[in-house]
N, CA, C and O atoms as a DFTB+ gen file, in Angstrom:
120 C
 N C O
     1  1      13.390     -21.890       8.544
     2  2      13.456     -23.238       7.951
     3  2      14.850     -23.829       8.172
     4  3      15.860     -23.135       8.057
     5  1      14.880     -25.116       8.491
     6  2      16.178     -25.739       8.747
     7  2      16.919     -26.012       7.445
     8  3      16.360     -25.889       6.355
     9  1      18.176     -26.381       7.578
    10  2      19.016     -26.592       6.394
    11  2      18.474     -27.729       5.533
    12  3      18.459     -27.633       4.306
    13  1      18.026     -28.811       6.184
    14  2      17.519     -29.961       5.422
    15  2      16.297     -29.567       4.609
    16  3      16.179     -29.939       3.441
    17  1      15.386     -28.815       5.219
    18  2      14.181     -28.370       4.519
    19  2      14.531     -27.468       3.353
    20  3      13.939     -27.575       2.279
    21  1      15.502     -26.571       3.562
    22  2      15.906     -25.651       2.500
    23  2      16.510     -26.417       1.328
    24  3      16.227     -26.117       0.168
    25  1      17.340     -27.401       1.636
    26  2      17.965     -28.210       0.578
    27  2      16.903     -28.969      -0.201
    28  3      16.965     -29.058      -1.427
    29  1      15.918     -29.521       0.523
    30  2      14.852     -30.279      -0.125
    31  2      14.044     -29.368      -1.037
    32  3      13.667     -29.762      -2.140
    33  1      13.778     -28.141      -0.574
    34  2      13.012     -27.180      -1.374
    35  2      13.783     -26.811      -2.632
    36  3      13.210     -26.768      -3.721
    37  1      15.085     -26.544      -2.491
    38  2      15.904     -26.186      -3.651
    39  2      15.946     -27.330      -4.655
    40  3      15.885     -27.098      -5.863
    41  1      16.048     -28.552      -4.172
    42  2      16.100     -29.713      -5.062
    43  2      14.795     -29.828      -5.844
    44  3      14.798     -30.136      -7.036
    45  1      13.680     -29.578      -5.160
    46  2      12.376     -29.668      -5.827
    47  2      12.251     -28.583      -6.878
    48  3      11.772     -28.841      -7.982
    49  1      12.679     -27.361      -6.546
    50  2      12.601     -26.256      -7.502
    51  2      13.469     -26.552      -8.714
    52  3      13.053     -26.323      -9.850
    53  1      14.675     -27.062      -8.478
    54  2      15.580     -27.371      -9.588
    55  2      14.982     -28.450     -10.487
    56  3      15.112     -28.396     -11.709
    57  1      14.324     -29.430      -9.866
    58  2      13.710     -30.506     -10.653
    59  2      12.595     -29.939     -11.529
    60  3      12.458     -30.315     -12.692
    61  1      11.793     -29.022     -10.955
    62  2      10.698     -28.417     -11.712
    63  2      11.241     -27.588     -12.867
    64  3      10.684     -27.619     -13.965
    65  1      12.317     -26.850     -12.636
    66  2      12.911     -26.030     -13.693
    67  2      13.432     -26.924     -14.813
    68  3      13.273     -26.607     -15.992
    69  1      14.057     -28.045     -14.442
    70  2      14.590     -28.968     -15.445
    71  2      13.466     -29.540     -16.297
    72  3      13.590     -29.618     -17.519
    73  1      12.361     -29.943     -15.656
    74  2      11.218     -30.484     -16.401
    75  2      10.659     -29.428     -17.330
    76  3      10.301     -29.723     -18.470
    77  1      10.582     -28.187     -16.844
    78  2      10.042     -27.100     -17.664
    79  2      10.930     -26.865     -18.880
    80  3      10.430     -26.653     -19.985
    81  1      12.243     -26.901     -18.681
    82  2      13.175     -26.701     -19.798
    83  2      13.049     -27.827     -20.817
    84  3      13.113     -27.582     -22.022
    85  1      12.870     -29.060     -20.345
    86  2      12.706     -30.188     -21.266
    87  2      11.436     -30.022     -22.087
    88  3      11.439     -30.266     -23.293
    89  1      10.345     -29.605     -21.437
    90  2       9.087     -29.394     -22.159
    91  2       9.258     -28.298     -23.196
    92  3       8.739     -28.401     -24.308
    93  1       9.990     -27.240     -22.832
    94  2      10.207     -26.131     -23.762
    95  2      10.961     -26.618     -24.993
    96  3      10.612     -26.259     -26.118
    97  1      12.001     -27.441     -24.783
    98  2      12.773     -27.948     -25.918
    99  2      11.899     -28.824     -26.808
   100  3      11.982     -28.749     -28.034
   101  1      11.064     -29.653     -26.191
   102  2      10.191     -30.542     -26.974
   103  2       9.246     -29.725     -27.837
   104  3       9.039     -30.040     -29.009
   105  1       8.665     -28.663     -27.252
   106  2       7.715     -27.855     -28.015
   107  2       8.410     -27.074     -29.122
   108  3       7.807     -26.786     -30.155
   109  1       9.676     -26.733     -28.908
   110  2      10.411     -26.020     -29.957
   111  2      10.680     -26.952     -31.135
   112  3      10.701     -26.508     -32.283
   113  1      10.884     -28.235     -30.863
   114  2      11.153     -29.203     -31.934
   115  2       9.909     -29.405     -32.785
   116  3       9.999     -29.548     -34.004
   117  1       8.743     -29.417     -32.135
   118  2       7.486     -29.656     -32.870
   119  2       7.214     -28.505     -33.829
   120  3       6.208     -28.517     -34.538
């Protein structure tokens, strides 16, 4: 995989992790 593809994949994974963490915090508040 080229560098651009790898960077794009990492960015997507990081975005998914961030969304998951936000959902976790929301559920902890409830």
